[in-house]
N, C-alpha and C positions, 0 to 999 in steps of 0.2 A: 265146714268146707274151707279148704286152703286154696288160695289163688296165687298164681304166678304170672305176672305180666312181663312180656319180653318183646323184642323186636325193634326197640328204639335204636337211635344212632345219630350220626352226623350226615346230613344230606344238604345238597345245594338247593337254593330257592328254585321252585318249579318241579322239584323231584317228588318222589313218592315213597311211602313206607307202609308196611302192614304190621300192625301191632297184634299180638296174640295174648289171650288171657286164658290160661289153662287151669282147670279146676280139678281138685281131687274130690273123692267122695261120689256119692250116687244121687245127689240132689240137684245137679246142675240144670237139668232139663225143666225143672219146675220153677226156676228162678228167672227173673229178668236180668239182663246183663247191661250195665251202664259203664260208660267211660267218662272220666273227669280229667281235668288237667290243671296244673298249677304252675304258672310262669313265675320267674324270679321276682320276689317282692310283691306278688299279687295273691289274692285269695283263690282258693280252688274253685273252679267253675265246671259246670256240667257240660258235656260235649254231646252225648247221644245215648239212647237207650234202645234195646231190642227186647220185646216181651218174650215170654215162653212160647207164644204162638207166632213169633216172627214179625210182629208189628214194630215199626221203627219210628223214632222221633229224634229230631236233631235241634241243636242250638241254631237259631236262625242265621247267625253269621257264618256258620260252617256248612250249612246244607248246600249240596252240590259239589263240594270238594271232598267231604268225608262220607264214608259208607260203613255202617255197622252191620255185622252178620254174625252167625253162630253155626256151629256144627255140634249138635247134641251127641252124636255118636262119638265124637272126640272130646266131649266135655270142654269145648274151647269156644271162646268168643273172639271176634276179630274187629279191628278198626282199620279200614283202608283209607289212607290219607293221600290225596293227590294235589298237585299244584301247591306244594307247601310253601309257606311264606315265613320270613324271619319271626314274625309275631306268633307263629305256631310253636316256637321254642318253649318247651315246658316239660315237666315230669307228668307223664300220663298214667293214670290209675284206673283199674277196673274194679267194679263192685257188683255183687250179686244182691238182688232184692227179691223177696223179703229176708233172705238169709242174713244180710248185713256184712258179709265178709268183704274185705278189701285186699287187693293185690298190693305188692310192695312198691310199685311204680317203675316206669321205664323212661329214661331221659331221651327226649327228641330235641336235637339241635339243628336248626335250619340256618345255614349261612347265606349271606347275600352275595 
């Protein structure tokens, strides 16, 4: 499965973005979709996961501002980010599990 993450960009603090993770192939619906992020000079960290059945889980520090979703008909996962803060600046990656495929990452920059 090939993944393409997109939707990043420059946004002011307090703004919103929706990231997309588009998958090729026919196995998207049987995989969980996870989002990770890596800020400059920091290790990659897990953000959220949505299972094949739609169950969601979030990093505690982000719950309430970020929402993960999926559209199996479009082979696409989403990360809705609200009330963005400068510390959310990072490259955001998506991953399918158990497939193991990673998207190439999309940069989110939040200005103060």
